[in-house]
FIKOLZA-1660 file (N, C-alpha, C; in steps of 0.1 Angstrom, whole numbers, plus 5000, padded with zeros to 4 digits):
% residues 262
   i   px   py   pz ch aa at
   1 2088 4106 7793  A  M  N
   1 2089 4110 7782  A  M CA
   1 2081 4120 7777  A  M  C
   2 2090 4126 7767  A  K  N
   2 2075 4135 7771  A  K CA
   2 2065 4136 7753  A  K  C
   3 2051 4136 7759  A  I  N
   3 2044 4128 7748  A  I CA
   3 2036 4140 7745  A  I  C
   4 2038 4142 7727  A  K  N
   4 2032 4152 7719  A  K CA
   4 2018 4147 7713  A  K  C
   5 2005 4156 7712  A  F  N
   5 1996 4157 7710  A  F CA
   5 1993 4174 7699  A  F  C
   6 1980 4170 7692  A  L  N
   6 1977 4179 7686  A  L CA
   6 1961 4189 7691  A  L  C
   7 1962 4200 7689  A  I  N
   7 1954 4208 7691  A  I CA
   7 1943 4216 7688  A  I  C
   8 1932 4213 7676  A  V  N
   8 1929 4212 7666  A  V CA
   8 1920 4229 7669  A  V  C
   9 1920 4243 7671  A  L  N
   9 1916 4254 7667  A  L CA
   9 1908 4252 7652  A  L  C
  10 1889 4253 7654  A  V  N
  10 1885 4255 7647  A  V CA
  10 1883 4270 7642  A  V  C
  11 1890 4280 7635  A  I  N
  11 1888 4288 7628  A  I CA
  11 1870 4294 7628  A  I  C
  12 1861 4284 7616  A  S  N
  12 1846 4290 7617  A  S CA
  12 1839 4280 7619  A  S  C
  13 1830 4273 7625  A  T  N
  13 1825 4266 7627  A  T CA
  13 1809 4264 7612  A  T  C
  14 1800 4257 7610  A  M  N
  14 1797 4259 7597  A  M CA
  14 1796 4268 7595  A  M  C
  15 1793 4268 7579  A  L  N
  15 1785 4275 7570  A  L CA
  15 1775 4268 7560  A  L  C
  16 1763 4271 7559  A  S  N
  16 1758 4264 7549  A  S CA
  16 1762 4247 7556  A  S  C
  17 1762 4239 7564  A  G  N
  17 1763 4228 7558  A  G CA
  17 1779 4227 7557  A  G  C
  18 1787 4240 7559  A  C  N
  18 1805 4237 7552  A  C CA
  18 1815 4239 7564  A  C  C
  19 1826 4234 7565  A  Y  N
  19 1829 4233 7572  A  Y CA
  19 1845 4237 7568  A  Y  C
  20 1850 4248 7576  A  S  N
  20 1865 4251 7567  A  S CA
  20 1877 4244 7574  A  S  C
  21 1888 4243 7569  A  V  N
  21 1896 4233 7570  A  V CA
  21 1905 4239 7588  A  V  C
  22 1904 4230 7600  A  P  N
  22 1910 4228 7609  A  P CA
  22 1921 4236 7607  A  P  C
  23 1926 4243 7621  A  T  N
  23 1946 4242 7620  A  T CA
  23 1949 4235 7632  A  T  C
  24 1963 4234 7637  A  Y  N
  24 1970 4230 7644  A  Y CA
  24 1978 4232 7651  A  Y  C
  25 1980 4236 7662  A  N  N
  25 1985 4238 7672  A  N CA
  25 1995 4226 7679  A  N  C
  26 2008 4225 7676  A  E  N
  26 2012 4215 7690  A  E CA
  26 2016 4218 7698  A  E  C
  27 2013 4207 7713  A  V  N
  27 2016 4215 7725  A  V CA
  27 2017 4198 7734  A  V  C
  28 2026 4196 7741  A  S  N
  28 2030 4187 7749  A  S CA
  28 2025 4184 7765  A  S  C
  29 2025 4171 7767  A  Y  N
  29 2023 4171 7775  A  Y CA
  29 2038 4164 7783  A  Y  C
  30 2033 4159 7802  A  T  N
  30 2045 4148 7802  A  T CA
  30 2037 4140 7813  A  T  C
  31 2028 4146 7819  A  S  N
  31 2017 4138 7826  A  S CA
  31 2005 4143 7822  A  S  C
  32 1999 4125 7826  A  Y  N
  32 1983 4133 7823  A  Y CA
  32 1977 4141 7833  A  Y  C
  33 1979 4144 7843  A  D  N
  33 1976 4151 7855  A  D CA
  33 1979 4166 7849  A  D  C
  34 1987 4165 7840  A  E  N
  34 1985 4185 7835  A  E CA
  34 1971 4185 7825  A  E  C
  35 1965 4174 7823  A  L  N
  35 1955 4178 7810  A  L CA
  35 1940 4179 7825  A  L  C
  36 1928 4183 7815  A  S  N
  36 1916 4186 7820  A  S CA
  36 1911 4176 7828  A  S  C
  37 1901 4172 7833  A  Q  N
  37 1895 4165 7840  A  Q CA
  37 1875 4165 7840  A  Q  C
  38 1880 4186 7835  A  E  N
  38 1866 4186 7835  A  E CA
  38 1858 4181 7826  A  E  C
  39 1843 4177 7831  A  A  N
  39 1836 4168 7823  A  A CA
  39 1833 4174 7811  A  A  C
  40 1832 4173 7801  A  Q  N
  40 1822 4173 7787  A  Q CA
  40 1814 4162 7781  A  Q  C
  41 1800 4166 7782  A  N  N
  41 1787 4164 7781  A  N CA
  41 1785 4159 7763  A  N  C
  42 1787 4154 7756  A  W  N
  42 1786 4157 7741  A  W CA
  42 1769 4159 7743  A  W  C
  43 1768 4167 7735  A  G  N
  43 1758 4170 7725  A  G CA
  43 1754 4181 7712  A  G  C
  44 1739 4183 7709  A  F  N
  44 1742 4195 7698  A  F CA
  44 1729 4194 7693  A  F  C
  45 1729 4208 7687  A  V  N
  45 1712 4213 7684  A  V CA
  45 1712 4207 7669  A  V  C
  46 1701 4197 7665  A  R  N
  46 1703 4189 7654  A  R CA
  46 1696 4198 7647  A  R  C
  47 1695 4198 7631  A  K  N
  47 1694 4208 7622  A  K CA
  47 1695 4199 7610  A  K  C
  48 1678 4198 7608  A  K  N
  48 1674 4191 7592  A  K CA
  48 1681 4189 7585  A  K  C
  49 1683 4180 7575  A  G  N
  49 1694 4183 7566  A  G CA
  49 1708 4184 7560  A  G  C
  50 1712 4187 7573  A  T  N
  50 1724 4192 7576  A  T CA
  50 1733 4185 7589  A  T  C
  51 1746 4190 7592  A  A  N
  51 1754 4190 7598  A  A CA
  51 1746 4196 7610  A  A  C
  52 1746 4192 7626  A  P  N
  52 1744 4196 7636  A  P CA
  52 1754 4214 7641  A  P  C
  53 1747 4218 7652  A  E  N
  53 1753 4225 7658  A  E CA
  53 1764 4225 7667  A  E  C
  54 1779 4223 7667  A  V  N
  54 1783 4217 7675  A  V CA
  54 1794 4228 7682  A  V  C
  55 1796 4224 7699  A  D  N
  55 1803 4232 7701  A  D CA
  55 1816 4234 7697  A  D  C
  56 1825 4246 7697  A  T  N
  56 1834 4246 7685  A  T CA
  56 1851 4241 7699  A  T  C
  57 1848 4240 7712  A  K  N
  57 1855 4237 7721  A  K CA
  57 1859 4223 7721  A  K  C
  58 1845 4216 7721  A  Q  N
  58 1847 4196 7724  A  Q CA
  58 1851 4197 7714  A  Q  C
  59 1850 4199 7698  A  V  N
  59 1848 4192 7682  A  V CA
  59 1866 4196 7683  A  V  C
  60 1872 4212 7689  A  S  N
  60 1885 4205 7690  A  S CA
  60 1894 4201 7695  A  S  C
  61 1888 4196 7712  A  M  N
  61 1896 4187 7723  A  M CA
  61 1894 4170 7711  A  M  C
  62 1880 4169 7701  A  L  N
  62 1882 4153 7703  A  L CA
  62 1893 4150 7686  A  L  C
  63 1891 4164 7680  A  G  N
  63 1904 4168 7667  A  G CA
  63 1920 4161 7675  A  G  C
  64 1919 4164 7686  A  A  N
  64 1929 4162 7692  A  A CA
  64 1937 4150 7694  A  A  C
  65 1926 4139 7696  A  Y  N
  65 1931 4129 7706  A  Y CA
  65 1922 4117 7696  A  Y  C
  66 1921 4119 7682  A  D  N
  66 1916 4114 7678  A  D CA
  66 1903 4107 7678  A  D  C
  67 1894 4114 7678  A  G  N
  67 1882 4116 7682  A  G CA
  67 1876 4115 7668  A  G  C
  68 1857 4114 7664  A  Y  N
  68 1853 4117 7655  A  Y CA
  68 1841 4119 7662  A  Y  C
  69 1831 4129 7653  A  Y  N
  69 1810 4131 7657  A  Y CA
  69 1808 4125 7641  A  Y  C
  70 1813 4129 7631  A  M  N
  70 1812 4121 7620  A  M CA
  70 1821 4126 7613  A  M  C
  71 1821 4131 7597  A  D  N
  71 1828 4125 7587  A  D CA
  71 1827 4142 7580  A  D  C
  72 1833 4148 7576  A  T  N
  72 1836 4156 7574  A  T CA
  72 1842 4161 7556  A  T  C
  73 1842 4147 7554  A  S  N
  73 1853 4153 7539  A  S CA
  73 1839 4152 7527  A  S  C
  74 1823 4159 7533  A  G  N
  74 1813 4160 7524  A  G CA
  74 1811 4147 7513  A  G  C
  75 1811 4138 7514  A  K  N
  75 1811 4127 7507  A  K CA
  75 1795 4124 7515  A  K  C
  76 1784 4119 7506  A  K  N
  76 1773 4119 7506  A  K CA
  76 1773 4103 7516  A  K  C
  77 1779 4098 7524  A  V  N
  77 1783 4086 7534  A  V CA
  77 1773 4084 7549  A  V  C
  78 1771 4077 7553  A  L  N
  78 1769 4071 7562  A  L CA
  78 1771 4062 7576  A  L  C
  79 1776 4064 7584  A  Y  N
  79 1780 4053 7597  A  Y CA
  79 1767 4051 7605  A  Y  C
  80 1769 4036 7607  A  L  N
  80 1756 4033 7616  A  L CA
  80 1763 4023 7628  A  L  C
  81 1760 4030 7638  A  T  N
  81 1766 4027 7654  A  T CA
  81 1754 4025 7665  A  T  C
  82 1755 4013 7669  A  F  N
  82 1747 4010 7681  A  F CA
  82 1757 4003 7697  A  F  C
  83 1748 4012 7705  A  D  N
  83 1752 4008 7717  A  D CA
  83 1746 3996 7723  A  D  C
  84 1751 3991 7732  A  E  N
  84 1748 3976 7740  A  E CA
  84 1747 3972 7754  A  E  C
  85 1745 3979 7761  A  G  N
  85 1746 3980 7775  A  G CA
  85 1741 3968 7782  A  G  C
  86 1727 3963 7776  A  Y  N
  86 1726 3951 7779  A  Y CA
  86 1712 3946 7762  A  Y  C
  87 1708 3937 7766  A  E  N
  87 1703 3927 7757  A  E CA
  87 1693 3930 7759  A  E  C
  88 1682 3934 7749  A  N  N
  88 1668 3932 7750  A  N CA
  88 1660 3924 7744  A  N  C
  89 1664 3917 7732  A  G  N
  89 1661 3906 7725  A  G CA
  89 1659 3910 7712  A  G  C
  90 1663 3926 7706  A  Y  N
  90 1667 3929 7695  A  Y CA
  90 1676 3928 7684  A  Y  C
  91 1688 3929 7694  A  T  N
  91 1697 3930 7684  A  T CA
  91 1702 3912 7671  A  T  C
  92 1695 3905 7671  A  S  N
  92 1693 3891 7662  A  S CA
  92 1685 3900 7650  A  S  C
  93 1674 3907 7650  A  K  N
  93 1668 3914 7640  A  K CA
  93 1675 3919 7635  A  K  C
  94 1681 3931 7639  A  I  N
  94 1690 3945 7636  A  I CA
  94 1697 3938 7629  A  I  C
  95 1708 3929 7635  A  L  N
  95 1715 3916 7620  A  L CA
  95 1709 3913 7615  A  L  C
  96 1701 3908 7612  A  D  N
  96 1694 3907 7601  A  D CA
  96 1689 3919 7589  A  D  C
  97 1686 3924 7594  A  V  N
  97 1681 3933 7584  A  V CA
  97 1695 3944 7579  A  V  C
  98 1703 3943 7591  A  L  N
  98 1720 3949 7584  A  L CA
  98 1724 3941 7573  A  L  C
  99 1723 3924 7577  A  A  N
  99 1729 3911 7566  A  A CA
  99 1720 3916 7550  A  A  C
 100 1708 3917 7550  A  V  N
 100 1700 3915 7543  A  V CA
 100 1702 3932 7531  A  V  C
 101 1708 3937 7539  A  N  N
 101 1706 3951 7536  A  N CA
 101 1720 3955 7531  A  N  C
 102 1730 3943 7540  A  K  N
 102 1746 3947 7531  A  K CA
 102 1753 3959 7531  A  K  C
 103 1749 3960 7546  A  V  N
 103 1753 3967 7562  A  V CA
 103 1761 3968 7566  A  V  C
 104 1773 3972 7569  A  S  N
 104 1787 3975 7582  A  S CA
 104 1782 3983 7592  A  S  C
 105 1782 3980 7602  A  A  N
 105 1779 3986 7615  A  A CA
 105 1787 3985 7624  A  A  C
 106 1791 3995 7635  A  A  N
 106 1794 3988 7646  A  A CA
 106 1786 3988 7660  A  A  C
 107 1790 3979 7673  A  F  N
 107 1784 3976 7682  A  F CA
 107 1794 3984 7692  A  F  C
 108 1791 3988 7703  A  F  N
 108 1798 3991 7712  A  F CA
 108 1796 3984 7729  A  F  C
 109 1796 3978 7730  A  V  N
 109 1793 3968 7742  A  V CA
 109 1801 3969 7755  A  V  C
 110 1797 3967 7768  A  T  N
 110 1802 3964 7780  A  T CA
 110 1808 3949 7783  A  T  C
 111 1813 3946 7791  A  G  N
 111 1817 3935 7797  A  G CA
 111 1805 3924 7801  A  G  C
 112 1795 3926 7811  A  P  N
 112 1782 3921 7810  A  P CA
 112 1779 3913 7795  A  P  C
 113 1781 3923 7782  A  Y  N
 113 1771 3924 7773  A  Y CA
 113 1778 3909 7766  A  Y  C
 114 1793 3912 7772  A  L  N
 114 1811 3903 7759  A  L CA
 114 1803 3889 7763  A  L  C
 115 1799 3887 7783  A  E  N
 115 1800 3876 7785  A  E CA
 115 1789 3869 7788  A  E  C
 116 1780 3879 7783  A  K  N
 116 1762 3869 7782  A  K CA
 116 1759 3867 7766  A  K  C
 117 1765 3873 7757  A  Q  N
 117 1754 3871 7747  A  Q CA
 117 1766 3866 7737  A  Q  C
 118 1780 3858 7736  A  T  N
 118 1782 3848 7729  A  T CA
 118 1774 3847 7711  A  T  C
 119 1761 3842 7713  A  D  N
 119 1761 3841 7702  A  D CA
 119 1759 3853 7690  A  D  C
 120 1755 3866 7697  A  L  N
 120 1755 3876 7691  A  L CA
 120 1766 3885 7689  A  L  C
 121 1773 3883 7698  A  I  N
 121 1790 3888 7697  A  I CA
 121 1792 3878 7682  A  I  C
 122 1797 3864 7687  A  C  N
 122 1796 3854 7675  A  C CA
 122 1791 3861 7664  A  C  C
 123 1782 3867 7657  A  R  N
 123 1771 3869 7647  A  R CA
 123 1782 3884 7642  A  R  C
 124 1781 3894 7652  A  M  N
 124 1785 3905 7651  A  M CA
 124 1804 3903 7643  A  M  C
 125 1809 3898 7651  A  R  N
 125 1825 3894 7645  A  R CA
 125 1826 3885 7627  A  R  C
 126 1813 3877 7628  A  D  N
 126 1816 3868 7617  A  D CA
 126 1807 3876 7606  A  D  C
 127 1802 3887 7607  A  E  N
 127 1794 3889 7600  A  E CA
 127 1800 3904 7596  A  E  C
 128 1809 3906 7599  A  G  N
 128 1824 3919 7597  A  G CA
 128 1817 3931 7602  A  G  C
 129 1815 3935 7612  A  H  N
 129 1807 3944 7620  A  H CA
 129 1817 3946 7630  A  H  C
 130 1817 3956 7635  A  I  N
 130 1831 3959 7644  A  I CA
 130 1821 3958 7660  A  I  C
 131 1827 3952 7670  A  I  N
 131 1829 3952 7681  A  I CA
 131 1838 3962 7692  A  I  C
 132 1828 3973 7696  A  G  N
 132 1835 3985 7700  A  G CA
 132 1835 3983 7710  A  G  C
 133 1847 3992 7722  A  N  N
 133 1844 3996 7735  A  N CA
 133 1840 4006 7743  A  N  C
 134 1833 3998 7746  A  H  N
 134 1820 4007 7760  A  H CA
 134 1821 4006 7779  A  H  C
 135 1837 4004 7777  A  T  N
 135 1838 4000 7786  A  T CA
 135 1832 3986 7797  A  T  C
 136 1842 3987 7802  A  V  N
 136 1834 3973 7810  A  V CA
 136 1823 3976 7820  A  V  C
 137 1823 3983 7827  A  N  N
 137 1812 3989 7838  A  N CA
 137 1801 3999 7837  A  N  C
 138 1806 4001 7819  A  H  N
 138 1800 4014 7814  A  H CA
 138 1798 4031 7824  A  H  C
 139 1814 4035 7827  A  I  N
 139 1818 4043 7839  A  I CA
 139 1821 4052 7830  A  I  C
 140 1816 4063 7839  A  N  N
 140 1815 4082 7835  A  N CA
 140 1836 4082 7834  A  N  C
 141 1838 4083 7824  A  M  N
 141 1853 4081 7820  A  M CA
 141 1856 4095 7827  A  M  C
 142 1849 4106 7825  A  A  N
 142 1854 4122 7828  A  A CA
 142 1858 4117 7843  A  A  C
 143 1849 4115 7850  A  H  N
 143 1846 4114 7866  A  H CA
 143 1861 4100 7872  A  H  C
 144 1864 4092 7862  A  S  N
 144 1875 4083 7865  A  S CA
 144 1892 4091 7863  A  S  C
 145 1894 4085 7872  A  D  N
 145 1913 4089 7871  A  D CA
 145 1916 4081 7865  A  D  C
 146 1930 4083 7853  A  A  N
 146 1935 4079 7844  A  A CA
 146 1935 4064 7845  A  A  C
 147 1941 4060 7853  A  E  N
 147 1946 4040 7858  A  E CA
 147 1927 4033 7859  A  E  C
 148 1917 4040 7865  A  T  N
 148 1908 4030 7859  A  T CA
 148 1900 4036 7845  A  T  C
 149 1904 4046 7839  A  V  N
 149 1904 4043 7825  A  V CA
 149 1907 4033 7816  A  V  C
 150 1923 4034 7824  A  K  N
 150 1932 4021 7811  A  K CA
 150 1926 4010 7814  A  K  C
 151 1926 4007 7829  A  K  N
 151 1920 3995 7832  A  K CA
 151 1903 3989 7830  A  K  C
 152 1897 3997 7832  A  E  N
 152 1886 3996 7819  A  E CA
 152 1881 3994 7806  A  E  C
 153 1890 3999 7800  A  L  N
 153 1895 3998 7782  A  L CA
 153 1898 3981 7783  A  L  C
 154 1917 3983 7786  A  S  N
 154 1924 3970 7786  A  S CA
 154 1916 3956 7790  A  S  C
 155 1909 3960 7805  A  D  N
 155 1898 3947 7808  A  D CA
 155 1891 3939 7795  A  D  C
 156 1883 3954 7790  A  L  N
 156 1876 3952 7782  A  L CA
 156 1881 3942 7767  A  L  C
 157 1891 3947 7768  A  D  N
 157 1898 3944 7754  A  D CA
 157 1904 3928 7755  A  D  C
 158 1909 3929 7765  A  K  N
 158 1911 3918 7765  A  K CA
 158 1903 3904 7763  A  K  C
 159 1893 3906 7771  A  M  N
 159 1876 3903 7775  A  M CA
 159 1874 3895 7758  A  M  C
 160 1874 3909 7747  A  C  N
 160 1868 3908 7740  A  C CA
 160 1882 3896 7734  A  C  C
 161 1894 3899 7733  A  S  N
 161 1899 3884 7730  A  S CA
 161 1903 3877 7731  A  S  C
 162 1907 3873 7740  A  D  N
 162 1897 3861 7745  A  D CA
 162 1893 3851 7741  A  D  C
 163 1877 3858 7744  A  L  N
 163 1865 3850 7737  A  L CA
 163 1865 3847 7726  A  L  C
 164 1873 3860 7721  A  Y  N
 164 1864 3864 7703  A  Y CA
 164 1871 3864 7698  A  Y  C
 165 1889 3864 7700  A  G  N
 165 1899 3867 7687  A  G CA
 165 1896 3876 7683  A  G  C
 166 1887 3890 7686  A  V  N
 166 1886 3906 7683  A  V CA
 166 1893 3912 7696  A  V  C
 167 1904 3923 7685  A  K  N
 167 1910 3932 7690  A  K CA
 167 1905 3947 7690  A  K  C
 168 1900 3952 7700  A  M  N
 168 1889 3966 7702  A  M CA
 168 1895 3979 7697  A  M  C
 169 1894 3987 7686  A  E  N
 169 1904 3998 7682  A  E CA
 169 1892 4011 7687  A  E  C
 170 1879 4012 7685  A  Y  N
 170 1874 4023 7688  A  Y CA
 170 1864 4020 7707  A  Y  C
 171 1868 4034 7708  A  V  N
 171 1857 4040 7720  A  V CA
 171 1850 4045 7720  A  V  C
 172 1839 4043 7729  A  R  N
 172 1823 4051 7727  A  R CA
 172 1824 4056 7745  A  R  C
 173 1824 4067 7744  A  P  N
 173 1822 4073 7762  A  P CA
 173 1809 4073 7764  A  P  C
 174 1807 4062 7778  A  P  N
 174 1791 4060 7783  A  P CA
 174 1787 4074 7779  A  P  C
 175 1770 4073 7782  A  E  N
 175 1767 4085 7780  A  E CA
 175 1774 4099 7775  A  E  C
 176 1781 4095 7763  A  G  N
 176 1788 4106 7755  A  G CA
 176 1796 4117 7764  A  G  C
 177 1799 4116 7781  A  T  N
 177 1808 4122 7787  A  T CA
 177 1822 4113 7789  A  T  C
 178 1831 4129 7784  A  F  N
 178 1846 4125 7787  A  F CA
 178 1853 4138 7792  A  F  C
 179 1867 4137 7788  A  S  N
 179 1870 4150 7795  A  S CA
 179 1883 4151 7787  A  S  C
 180 1895 4157 7786  A  E  N
 180 1904 4164 7782  A  E CA
 180 1917 4145 7782  A  E  C
 181 1919 4145 7800  A  K  N
 181 1922 4135 7802  A  K CA
 181 1918 4123 7798  A  K  C
 182 1907 4116 7802  A  S  N
 182 1898 4102 7796  A  S CA
 182 1902 4105 7774  A  S  C
 183 1905 4115 7768  A  L  N
 183 1912 4115 7756  A  L CA
 183 1918 4111 7751  A  L  C
 184 1929 4113 7757  A  A  N
 184 1939 4117 7755  A  A CA
 184 1944 4095 7762  A  A  C
 185 1939 4100 7774  A  V  N
 185 1943 4080 7782  A  V CA
 185 1938 4070 7769  A  V  C
 186 1929 4067 7761  A  S  N
 186 1921 4068 7749  A  S CA
 186 1934 4067 7737  A  S  C
 187 1937 4076 7734  A  R  N
 187 1941 4078 7719  A  R CA
 187 1955 4073 7728  A  R  C
 188 1963 4079 7738  A  D  N
 188 1975 4064 7738  A  D CA
 188 1973 4050 7742  A  D  C
 189 1961 4045 7742  A  M  N
 189 1960 4031 7739  A  M CA
 189 1959 4031 7725  A  M  C
 190 1961 4038 7717  A  G  N
 190 1958 4031 7702  A  G CA
 190 1941 4031 7702  A  G  C
 191 1937 4039 7708  A  Y  N
 191 1917 4036 7705  A  Y CA
 191 1920 4051 7694  A  Y  C
 192 1904 4047 7686  A  K  N
 192 1896 4059 7678  A  K CA
 192 1883 4064 7688  A  K  C
 193 1883 4078 7694  A  T  N
 193 1870 4081 7698  A  T CA
 193 1860 4081 7690  A  T  C
 194 1848 4076 7696  A  I  N
 194 1837 4076 7685  A  I CA
 194 1828 4085 7693  A  I  C
 195 1819 4096 7688  A  L  N
 195 1809 4100 7692  A  L CA
 195 1803 4105 7682  A  L  C
 196 1787 4112 7683  A  W  N
 196 1780 4108 7673  A  W CA
 196 1774 4123 7666  A  W  C
 197 1769 4119 7656  A  S  N
 197 1764 4136 7649  A  S CA
 197 1747 4135 7651  A  S  C
 198 1740 4123 7650  A  F  N
 198 1728 4127 7648  A  F CA
 198 1723 4111 7661  A  F  C
 199 1711 4111 7671  A  A  N
 199 1707 4105 7681  A  A CA
 199 1692 4111 7680  A  A  C
 200 1687 4102 7689  A  Y  N
 200 1670 4104 7691  A  Y CA
 200 1668 4099 7705  A  Y  C
 201 1657 4103 7713  A  C  N
 201 1656 4096 7728  A  C CA
 201 1648 4083 7729  A  C  C
 202 1658 4072 7722  A  D  N
 202 1654 4058 7719  A  D CA
 202 1659 4047 7731  A  D  C
 203 1660 4050 7738  A  W  N
 203 1668 4038 7743  A  W CA
 203 1660 4043 7756  A  W  C
 204 1649 4045 7763  A  D  N
 204 1640 4040 7769  A  D CA
 204 1629 4031 7767  A  D  C
 205 1633 4015 7770  A  V  N
 205 1623 4008 7767  A  V CA
 205 1606 4004 7770  A  V  C
 206 1606 4016 7779  A  N  N
 206 1593 4021 7789  A  N CA
 206 1585 4029 7776  A  N  C
 207 1595 4038 7774  A  K  N
 207 1579 4053 7757  A  K CA
 207 1589 4046 7746  A  K  C
 208 1584 4036 7741  A  Q  N
 208 1582 4029 7727  A  Q CA
 208 1574 4036 7721  A  Q  C
 209 1574 4042 7708  A  Q  N
 209 1562 4050 7704  A  Q CA
 209 1555 4042 7692  A  Q  C
 210 1569 4029 7685  A  G  N
 210 1561 4023 7673  A  G CA
 210 1579 4027 7658  A  G  C
 211 1575 4015 7648  A  A  N
 211 1585 4017 7641  A  A CA
 211 1577 4039 7633  A  A  C
 212 1575 4039 7632  A  K  N
 212 1568 4057 7626  A  K CA
 212 1574 4063 7628  A  K  C
 213 1575 4058 7646  A  Y  N
 213 1581 4075 7656  A  Y CA
 213 1593 4073 7654  A  Y  C
 214 1602 4061 7650  A  A  N
 214 1617 4055 7652  A  A CA
 214 1621 4065 7636  A  A  C
 215 1611 4062 7626  A  Y  N
 215 1618 4065 7615  A  Y CA
 215 1617 4082 7614  A  Y  C
 216 1606 4086 7618  A  D  N
 216 1603 4104 7613  A  D CA
 216 1613 4107 7621  A  D  C
 217 1617 4100 7632  A  S  N
 217 1625 4108 7642  A  S CA
 217 1641 4106 7634  A  S  C
 218 1643 4098 7627  A  V  N
 218 1659 4097 7619  A  V CA
 218 1660 4109 7607  A  V  C
 219 1649 4097 7597  A  V  N
 219 1654 4104 7579  A  V CA
 219 1650 4114 7579  A  V  C
 220 1641 4127 7586  A  P  N
 220 1652 4146 7586  A  P CA
 220 1667 4149 7591  A  P  C
 221 1667 4137 7601  A  Y  N
 221 1680 4145 7603  A  Y CA
 221 1694 4136 7598  A  Y  C
 222 1696 4130 7584  A  L  N
 222 1702 4124 7581  A  L CA
 222 1708 4133 7572  A  L  C
 223 1727 4132 7574  A  H  N
 223 1733 4145 7565  A  H CA
 223 1747 4135 7563  A  H  C
 224 1752 4146 7554  A  D  N
 224 1766 4139 7548  A  D CA
 224 1779 4139 7559  A  D  C
 225 1777 4124 7556  A  G  N
 225 1786 4122 7565  A  G CA
 225 1785 4114 7583  A  G  C
 226 1774 4121 7585  A  A  N
 226 1763 4113 7600  A  A CA
 226 1773 4101 7603  A  A  C
 227 1779 4103 7617  A  I  N
 227 1776 4090 7626  A  I CA
 227 1764 4089 7632  A  I  C
 228 1759 4080 7628  A  I  N
 228 1740 4078 7640  A  I CA
 228 1743 4073 7651  A  I  C
 229 1737 4073 7657  A  L  N
 229 1739 4065 7666  A  L CA
 229 1722 4061 7676  A  L  C
 230 1718 4045 7676  A  L  N
 230 1713 4039 7681  A  L CA
 230 1712 4029 7688  A  L  C
 231 1703 4034 7700  A  H  N
 231 1703 4019 7708  A  H CA
 231 1697 4008 7708  A  H  C
 232 1701 3994 7702  A  A  N
 232 1699 3980 7705  A  A CA
 232 1688 3979 7709  A  A  C
 233 1681 3983 7724  A  V  N
 233 1672 3978 7731  A  V CA
 233 1660 3985 7728  A  V  C
 234 1662 3997 7717  A  S  N
 234 1648 3997 7711  A  S CA
 234 1642 3994 7705  A  S  C
 235 1629 3988 7709  A  S  N
 235 1616 3979 7699  A  S CA
 235 1618 3988 7689  A  S  C
 236 1614 4004 7686  A  D  N
 236 1614 4011 7674  A  D CA
 236 1624 4007 7665  A  D  C
 237 1635 4011 7668  A  N  N
 237 1648 4009 7663  A  N CA
 237 1647 4000 7653  A  N  C
 238 1647 3983 7665  A  A  N
 238 1643 3970 7648  A  A CA
 238 1635 3970 7646  A  A  C
 239 1622 3979 7642  A  Q  N
 239 1613 3978 7638  A  Q CA
 239 1615 3988 7622  A  Q  C
 240 1618 3997 7627  A  A  N
 240 1622 4008 7613  A  A CA
 240 1634 4007 7608  A  A  C
 241 1643 3999 7614  A  L  N
 241 1659 3994 7604  A  L CA
 241 1657 3995 7588  A  L  C
 242 1651 3988 7590  A  D  N
 242 1650 3981 7574  A  D CA
 242 1645 3999 7561  A  D  C
 243 1640 4005 7571  A  D  N
 243 1630 4016 7562  A  D CA
 243 1640 4022 7562  A  D  C
 244 1643 4027 7569  A  I  N
 244 1654 4039 7577  A  I CA
 244 1669 4036 7563  A  I  C
 245 1671 4024 7562  A  I  N
 245 1680 4020 7555  A  I CA
 245 1676 4026 7539  A  I  C
 246 1668 4014 7539  A  K  N
 246 1665 4020 7526  A  K CA
 246 1660 4033 7514  A  K  C
 247 1657 4038 7527  A  Y  N
 247 1655 4052 7525  A  Y CA
 247 1672 4060 7518  A  Y  C
 248 1678 4058 7532  A  A  N
 248 1690 4067 7528  A  A CA
 248 1696 4060 7516  A  A  C
 249 1701 4046 7514  A  K  N
 249 1700 4042 7501  A  K CA
 249 1695 4054 7490  A  K  C
 250 1685 4056 7492  A  K  N
 250 1674 4056 7479  A  K CA
 250 1674 4071 7476  A  K  C
 251 1683 4077 7483  A  E  N
 251 1685 4095 7490  A  E CA
 251 1697 4089 7483  A  E  C
 252 1707 4080 7482  A  G  N
 252 1717 4092 7471  A  G CA
 252 1730 4080 7482  A  G  C
 253 1731 4083 7501  A  Y  N
 253 1740 4078 7505  A  Y CA
 253 1743 4061 7506  A  Y  C
 254 1757 4064 7509  A  Q  N
 254 1762 4051 7510  A  Q CA
 254 1763 4044 7527  A  Q  C
 255 1762 4037 7527  A  F  N
 255 1765 4034 7546  A  F CA
 255 1783 4025 7543  A  F  C
 256 1795 4030 7555  A  R  N
 256 1803 4028 7558  A  R CA
 256 1806 4023 7566  A  R  C
 257 1817 4017 7569  A  S  N
 257 1818 4013 7584  A  S CA
 257 1831 4021 7588  A  S  C
 258 1828 4027 7600  A  L  N
 258 1837 4030 7608  A  L CA
 258 1857 4037 7605  A  L  C
 259 1863 4018 7600  A  R  N
 259 1872 4013 7596  A  R CA
 259 1879 4029 7585  A  R  C
 260 1861 4027 7571  A  E  N
 260 1863 4041 7562  A  E CA
 260 1862 4052 7568  A  E  C
 261 1865 4055 7575  A  L  N
 261 1864 4070 7582  A  L CA
 261 1875 4083 7584  A  L  C
 262 1863 4089 7570  A  E  N
 262 1874 4105 7566  A  E CA
 262 1880 4115 7581  A  E  C
% end
């Protein structure tokens, strides 16, 4: 059966923080082998107070396969996401802060995390957060064949459904590495791929520098429609999160769930 998808052609990129409306060309493929497996490493040039400068080729590819890195509606909204490869003792505090501030977030988890962190996963579920797919084994999706990607995603989804009654709908490629082929496989399995428009070097647990450092690293780069990536292993993030959320709300930002992503 011939599968159809849309390639997004970005006519122009950012102009004073604004985007033109992209156009779409319909293309078709009969096999994943027809699609590129060239690794795309997500990255961008950060801009204070506005959206980052991104690679238009990667943005086009994401748009073709239900992939997002920000909300381009122009609304003053933010999406808070956390990657959870393993537990470092801070997720409970993060959940406490989210609850007090009435903010919904997404937590992208791996297989070992789902198996070992039952209480935390139950809290995420019960408190209305999204539990996202980060693959069972934190694989490099671009370097994996289609069957491996399918198995990594489906096995984690089955585990999440069996253990917690939750169906996974969103996937984050580990390390932000993807290919046209891996995006197509994810999309055809019903996933939306979620990248980000803000992140900073917060994952190294041996290089934590305190709450002020985290706060000062995040707030200058907030922008309309930002998908924010933070790592829950960071003590800096756990300590600064309440102040970051309060600052964003004071500046008029509304925090949304990925379920509201436009």
